[in-house]
Structures are given as C-alpha cells and as structure tokens.
Residue frames relative to the residue before (quaternion, step in Angstrom):
aa qw qx qy qz dx dy dz
M 1.0000 0.0000 0.0000 0.0000 0.00 0.00 0.00
R 0.3946 -0.7222 0.5235 0.2205 3.55 -0.95 0.90
P 0.6065 -0.5661 0.4035 0.3857 3.58 -1.10 0.60
G 0.6356 0.5397 -0.3319 0.4411 3.61 1.01 -0.75
E 0.6236 0.5290 -0.3371 0.4666 3.58 1.09 -0.68
I 0.6397 0.5135 -0.3215 0.4730 3.58 0.98 -0.85
C 0.6556 0.5041 -0.3116 0.4680 3.58 0.92 -0.90
G 0.6441 0.5252 -0.3191 0.4556 3.56 0.98 -0.81
L 0.6552 0.5128 -0.3092 0.4605 3.57 0.98 -0.84
L 0.7700 0.3625 -0.1836 0.4919 3.57 0.98 -0.84
A 0.4597 0.7013 -0.4406 0.3206 3.61 1.25 0.05
E 0.6479 0.4878 -0.3100 0.4962 3.58 1.18 -0.49
R 0.5336 -0.6769 0.4066 0.3029 3.60 -0.73 1.07
D 0.6589 0.5100 -0.3228 0.4490 3.61 0.88 -0.87
R 0.6722 0.4856 -0.3059 0.4678 3.60 0.90 -0.89
L 0.6259 0.5288 -0.3398 0.4617 3.59 1.01 -0.75
A 0.6599 0.5027 -0.3036 0.4687 3.59 0.93 -0.89
V 0.6575 0.5043 -0.3082 0.4674 3.59 0.96 -0.86
F 0.6456 0.5082 -0.3251 0.4683 3.59 0.92 -0.85
A 0.6509 0.5159 -0.3131 0.4607 3.59 0.92 -0.91
A 0.6445 0.5242 -0.3272 0.4504 3.60 0.95 -0.84
V 0.6604 0.4885 -0.3113 0.4778 3.59 0.96 -0.82
V 0.6232 0.5301 -0.3383 0.4649 3.60 0.98 -0.81
L 0.7253 0.4405 -0.2366 0.4733 3.58 0.99 -0.85
G 0.7319 -0.4918 0.2201 0.4172 3.59 1.25 0.29
S 0.4765 0.6324 -0.4800 0.3777 3.62 1.15 0.00
S 0.1183 -0.8564 0.5023 0.0185 3.58 -0.49 1.19
S 0.7315 0.2993 -0.2316 0.5671 3.61 1.24 0.16
P 0.6414 -0.5252 0.3754 0.4145 3.59 -1.17 0.42
A 0.6378 0.5266 -0.3351 0.4513 3.60 1.00 -0.75
A 0.6553 0.4994 -0.3111 0.4737 3.59 0.99 -0.82
V 0.6283 0.5260 -0.3333 0.4663 3.58 1.03 -0.78
A 0.6537 0.5122 -0.3128 0.4610 3.58 0.91 -0.94
A 0.6628 0.4978 -0.3063 0.4681 3.60 0.96 -0.86
H 0.6710 0.5117 -0.2921 0.4501 3.58 0.97 -0.87
T 0.7675 0.3827 -0.1911 0.4775 3.59 0.96 -0.89
G 0.4012 -0.7111 0.4837 0.3154 3.57 1.13 -0.55
L 0.4687 0.6683 -0.4459 0.3673 3.59 1.26 0.23
S 0.5609 -0.5661 0.4683 0.3816 3.55 -1.24 0.40
A 0.6493 -0.5094 0.3847 0.4134 3.57 -1.24 0.39
R 0.6398 0.5366 -0.3235 0.4451 3.58 0.99 -0.84
D 0.6891 0.4671 -0.2841 0.4757 3.60 0.85 -0.97
T 0.6204 0.5393 -0.3371 0.4589 3.57 1.06 -0.74
H 0.6810 0.4830 -0.2915 0.4669 3.59 0.85 -0.94
R 0.6294 0.5323 -0.3339 0.4572 3.58 1.01 -0.79
A 0.6781 0.4789 -0.2890 0.4769 3.59 0.90 -0.93
L 0.6478 0.5166 -0.3242 0.4565 3.60 0.94 -0.85
R 0.6376 0.5339 -0.3239 0.4511 3.58 0.95 -0.89
R 0.6813 0.4814 -0.2908 0.4684 3.59 0.89 -0.91
L 0.6676 0.4931 -0.3034 0.4681 3.60 0.95 -0.84
E 0.6307 0.5119 -0.3323 0.4793 3.59 1.09 -0.65
R 0.6379 0.5133 -0.3226 0.4748 3.58 0.97 -0.85
G 0.7077 0.4638 -0.2507 0.4703 3.56 1.02 -0.81
G 0.5259 -0.6838 0.3824 0.3312 3.59 1.26 -0.13
L 0.5347 0.6375 -0.4145 0.3686 3.61 1.18 0.23
I 0.7580 0.1985 -0.1388 0.6056 3.57 1.25 -0.36
R 0.0847 -0.7796 0.6200 0.0261 3.55 -1.09 0.82
T 0.3253 -0.6873 0.5989 0.2512 3.54 -1.28 0.32
V 0.0026 -0.7916 0.6082 -0.0598 3.56 -0.65 1.18
D 0.8303 -0.0687 -0.0049 0.5530 3.58 -0.64 1.16
G 0.7256 -0.4665 0.2381 0.4463 3.57 0.95 0.91
E 0.6804 0.4496 -0.2981 0.4959 3.60 1.25 0.11
L 0.4903 -0.6518 0.4960 0.2979 3.55 -1.12 0.72
V 0.0166 -0.7860 0.6172 -0.0316 3.54 -0.94 0.95
A 0.3762 -0.7132 0.5452 0.2294 3.58 -0.92 0.91
H 0.3203 -0.7182 0.5863 0.1944 3.54 -1.03 0.84
E 0.0846 -0.8501 0.5196 0.0122 3.54 0.48 1.27
A 0.5797 0.6009 -0.3718 0.4057 3.58 1.15 -0.54
A 0.4856 0.6669 -0.4391 0.3559 3.62 1.21 -0.31
F 0.6328 0.5308 -0.3323 0.4554 3.58 1.06 -0.72
Q 0.6634 0.4943 -0.2981 0.4762 3.56 0.93 -0.92
E 0.6424 0.5235 -0.3229 0.4573 3.57 0.98 -0.84
A 0.6544 0.5093 -0.3145 0.4620 3.58 0.96 -0.85
V 0.6520 0.5024 -0.3151 0.4725 3.57 0.98 -0.83
R 0.6589 0.5049 -0.3137 0.4610 3.58 0.94 -0.89
E 0.7164 0.4643 -0.2607 0.4508 3.56 0.91 -0.92
Y 0.8360 0.2138 -0.0715 0.5002 3.59 0.90 -0.90
G 0.7053 0.5114 -0.2669 0.4120 3.58 1.13 -0.44
G 0.8775 0.0815 -0.0829 0.4652 3.50 -0.50 1.20
K 0.7105 0.4102 -0.2828 0.4969 3.60 1.16 0.00
A 0.4135 -0.6781 0.5549 0.2478 3.49 -1.05 0.81
P 0.6844 -0.4871 0.3307 0.4301 3.61 -1.18 0.37
D 0.7001 0.4532 -0.2814 0.4746 3.62 1.06 -0.61
G 0.6123 -0.5856 0.3371 0.4105 3.60 1.27 0.18
Q 0.5384 0.6132 -0.4098 0.4075 3.62 1.24 -0.13
R 0.5555 -0.5822 0.4648 0.3693 3.56 -1.19 0.49
A 0.4711 -0.6572 0.5076 0.2976 3.53 -1.06 0.72
E 0.5695 -0.5689 0.4573 0.3780 3.53 -1.20 0.46
A 0.5728 -0.6060 0.4213 0.3565 3.56 -0.99 0.80
G 0.8270 0.2282 -0.1781 0.4820 3.54 -0.99 0.92
R 0.6818 0.4421 -0.3018 0.4986 3.59 1.22 0.02
D 0.0721 -0.7966 0.5976 0.0554 3.55 -0.97 0.78
D 0.4482 0.7032 -0.4517 0.3171 3.58 1.23 0.29
W 0.4835 0.6650 -0.4246 0.3792 3.59 1.30 0.13
A 0.5339 0.6833 -0.4013 0.2949 3.58 1.13 -0.63
D 0.3322 -0.7170 0.5806 0.1963 3.52 -0.94 0.92
L 0.0910 -0.8571 0.5069 0.0137 3.54 0.23 1.28
D 0.7854 0.0464 -0.0184 0.6170 3.57 1.23 -0.40
P 0.5385 -0.6314 0.4372 0.3466 3.61 -0.97 0.72
D 0.6368 0.4948 -0.3170 0.4992 3.58 1.15 -0.62
R 0.4467 -0.7368 0.4437 0.2464 3.57 -0.50 1.21
A 0.6499 0.5183 -0.3284 0.4485 3.60 0.96 -0.82
K 0.6633 0.4839 -0.3048 0.4826 3.58 0.97 -0.83
A 0.6302 0.5368 -0.3327 0.4517 3.58 0.99 -0.82
A 0.6284 0.5367 -0.3370 0.4511 3.58 1.03 -0.77
V 0.6471 0.4978 -0.3177 0.4822 3.60 0.99 -0.80
L 0.6721 0.5059 -0.3030 0.4478 3.59 0.88 -0.93
R 0.6263 0.5437 -0.3428 0.4413 3.60 1.02 -0.72
V 0.6363 0.5238 -0.3319 0.4589 3.59 1.13 -0.57
F 0.8071 0.3361 -0.1385 0.4652 3.58 0.91 -0.94
V 0.7262 0.3713 -0.2380 0.5274 3.63 1.19 -0.30
R 0.0501 0.7779 -0.6212 0.0802 3.55 -0.78 1.12
D 0.8513 -0.0119 -0.0216 0.5241 3.57 -0.87 0.97
G 0.7085 -0.4872 0.2612 0.4387 3.57 0.95 0.87
R 0.6750 0.4349 -0.2983 0.5160 3.58 1.25 0.29
L 0.4834 -0.6421 0.5182 0.2923 3.51 -1.22 0.58
T 0.3566 -0.7543 0.5107 0.2075 3.59 -0.67 1.10
Q 0.7618 -0.1427 0.0912 0.6253 3.56 1.14 -0.68
I 0.4793 -0.6291 0.5181 0.3257 3.54 -1.23 0.42
P 0.4407 -0.7186 0.4623 0.2749 3.60 -0.59 1.09
A 0.4320 -0.6930 0.5184 0.2538 3.56 -1.05 0.80
A 0.6544 0.5028 -0.3115 0.4710 3.59 1.03 -0.77
R 0.5168 -0.6884 0.4154 0.2939 3.57 -0.72 1.10
G 0.6560 0.5271 -0.3233 0.4327 3.62 0.88 -0.85
K 0.6805 0.4642 -0.2805 0.4928 3.56 0.93 -0.88
R 0.6291 0.5330 -0.3344 0.4564 3.56 1.02 -0.80
R 0.6268 0.5406 -0.3345 0.4505 3.60 1.02 -0.79
I 0.6385 0.5215 -0.3248 0.4635 3.60 0.96 -0.84
V 0.6655 0.4925 -0.2937 0.4778 3.58 0.92 -0.92
L 0.6699 0.5049 -0.3037 0.4517 3.59 0.91 -0.88
E 0.6213 0.5241 -0.3448 0.4696 3.61 1.03 -0.73
H 0.6318 0.5304 -0.3215 0.4649 3.57 1.04 -0.81
I 0.6842 0.4728 -0.2791 0.4799 3.59 0.92 -0.89
A 0.6273 0.5556 -0.3373 0.4291 3.60 1.00 -0.79
A 0.5676 0.6082 -0.3790 0.4054 3.60 1.17 -0.50
N 0.5626 0.5950 -0.3877 0.4232 3.63 1.24 -0.20
F 0.6940 0.4255 -0.2582 0.5203 3.58 1.26 -0.29
E 0.3985 -0.7283 0.5106 0.2240 3.54 -0.84 1.02
P 0.4688 -0.6543 0.5048 0.3119 3.59 -0.91 0.84
G 0.7890 0.3170 -0.2389 0.4691 3.56 -1.02 0.81
V 0.6443 0.4913 -0.3266 0.4866 3.59 1.25 -0.17
R 0.2888 -0.7476 0.5765 0.1591 3.56 -0.96 0.90
Y 0.1315 -0.8055 0.5773 0.0226 3.55 -0.87 1.04
P 0.3996 -0.6618 0.5608 0.2965 3.59 -0.98 0.75
E 0.6696 -0.5266 0.3426 0.3961 3.56 -1.16 0.60
R 0.6069 0.5773 -0.3497 0.4196 3.58 1.04 -0.74
E 0.6703 0.4786 -0.3006 0.4809 3.61 0.97 -0.82
V 0.6216 0.5332 -0.3375 0.4641 3.58 1.01 -0.82
N 0.6560 0.5144 -0.3061 0.4598 3.57 0.92 -0.91
A 0.6442 0.5281 -0.3293 0.4446 3.60 0.95 -0.82
V 0.6614 0.4886 -0.3076 0.4787 3.59 0.94 -0.86
L 0.7025 0.4696 -0.2774 0.4571 3.59 0.84 -0.95
R 0.6022 0.5566 -0.3541 0.4497 3.59 1.10 -0.64
A 0.6127 0.5409 -0.3481 0.4592 3.59 1.12 -0.60
W 0.6720 0.4876 -0.2832 0.4801 3.58 1.23 -0.48
H 0.8022 -0.0961 0.1501 0.5698 3.58 0.86 -1.00
P 0.5698 -0.6229 0.4061 0.3498 3.61 -1.00 0.72
D 0.7025 0.4169 -0.2685 0.5105 3.61 1.05 -0.65
H 0.0416 -0.8483 0.5277 -0.0138 3.54 0.57 1.22
A 0.5996 0.5712 -0.3668 0.4238 3.60 1.09 -0.60
A 0.6432 0.5039 -0.3216 0.4785 3.60 1.00 -0.79
L 0.6421 0.5132 -0.3299 0.4642 3.59 0.93 -0.83
R 0.6455 0.5237 -0.3164 0.4571 3.58 0.93 -0.91
R 0.6601 0.5072 -0.2948 0.4692 3.57 0.96 -0.92
Y 0.6580 0.5000 -0.3091 0.4707 3.60 0.93 -0.87
L 0.6365 0.5316 -0.3356 0.4467 3.61 0.94 -0.82
V 0.6674 0.4753 -0.2924 0.4931 3.57 1.01 -0.81
D 0.6653 0.5155 -0.3071 0.4443 3.60 0.87 -0.94
E 0.7080 0.4459 -0.2537 0.4853 3.59 1.06 -0.74
G 0.5072 -0.6803 0.4066 0.3386 3.59 1.26 0.03
L 0.4598 0.6812 -0.4523 0.3465 3.57 1.22 0.37
M 0.7619 0.1100 -0.0873 0.6323 3.56 1.26 -0.47
S 0.2167 -0.7412 0.6195 0.1409 3.51 -1.24 0.57
R 0.1195 -0.7963 0.5887 0.0710 3.55 -1.20 0.43
E 0.0682 0.7581 -0.6474 0.0401 3.47 -1.29 0.57
K 0.8562 -0.0698 0.0026 0.5118 3.57 -0.77 1.11
G 0.7494 -0.4291 0.2207 0.4533 3.58 0.84 0.99
I 0.6264 0.4840 -0.3422 0.5062 3.59 1.28 0.18
Y 0.1513 -0.7995 0.5803 0.0357 3.56 -0.91 1.01
W 0.0238 0.7729 -0.6340 -0.0059 3.54 -1.23 0.53
R 0.5351 -0.6196 0.4695 0.3307 3.52 -1.18 0.63
S 0.0403 -0.8355 0.5472 -0.0301 3.54 -0.76 1.07
G 0.8043 0.1649 -0.1035 0.5615 3.59 1.21 0.11
G 0.6148 0.5597 -0.4201 0.3637 3.50 -1.36 0.03
P 0.6379 -0.5376 0.3781 0.4015 3.57 -1.22 0.31
V 0.2154 -0.7682 0.5935 0.1060 3.55 -1.16 0.67
E 0.3767 -0.7050 0.5540 0.2327 3.56 -0.92 0.95
V 0.1867 -0.7932 0.5729 0.0877 3.55 -0.86 0.98
C-alpha cells in the first residue's frame, strides 16, 4: 500500500474516527458507532471503505486494524531508493514513482512527500500526474463526491481542479455526484 493511499483512506474525518476506534479496541460495528458517536449508516460506510482499502479486516467475526500497513508503506516507500540503498538525507527524488523512467522523472518534479507541489500547466505532464493520482481509486468502485474530495485534498488543496482535470482527461467519470475510475493504467 502506498503512503498516499493510506492518507486518502484516513483523510475523511469519519473514516479516521472509525479507524481510531478499531485501533483502540472496538471490535464490532456497534462498538465503533458507540465509540465514535457516528450513525450506524456512517459507521458501516466508513468500515466498508476501510476494509476495501485494506486498513481494517474482520478476523473471527471481530474488526481488527491492519496497523502493519503503515510499517509496510514505510518499508516499501520510505527512505529507500529503488536499488535498496538509503536515500540521501533531505532528498526524496529517489522514489520510484513509476516503472517508466520518463514518467517517474515528471512525478519527481511535482510530487513531494506524497503531495502534489503544483498542478502542471503542460497537458502531457499534467496527464502523467493525473494518472498517478487516479491510481488511488479502485476501478469498478463508485465514490460519492465527498470521498473523491477527501482523497484529492490529501494530494493538493485545490481538490476541485484535480477532480475536474480527472474528469476532463477521461480518467474518472461522474453522474449525479457519483464518481468512478474510467481510465488510466491499472495495476494487476
């Protein structure tokens, strides 16, 4: 799991509260709802999204937080160059953000610490960045605009512009406030 995916999952206040409740020992949806003060509907919605994202699992009928996801993300992406060497202190341009070297070079310019430093003006570079961001959305899953905004806000303060660009580039589609991924490369 990428650090940006974890941030996207926890960027929504309800999901963060639900995850925290499970970490602190709430092992059923009812216990989570009681601990967080959320409605049963909001609790189930947050739990479903966190389970899809891999941060919460059900083991023997009880909710369990997959806290190791953070360690795995740090091990996989934090502090190591693609060749396994430690990155130079203060530099994050070592990250292998894409297998394609040309795309990785563009991403290294615009992505720092899991956030977009600016939205590229050049369409080609913007497309590369948008494809990278679109990977945070699972193909076939429908997202309400609020969830899309939470994920995009974790990337850049102007989440509305990112959302518009994703739709304009055909990477996401929308209808009546519901969004789904409709383009871009898919990891298999």
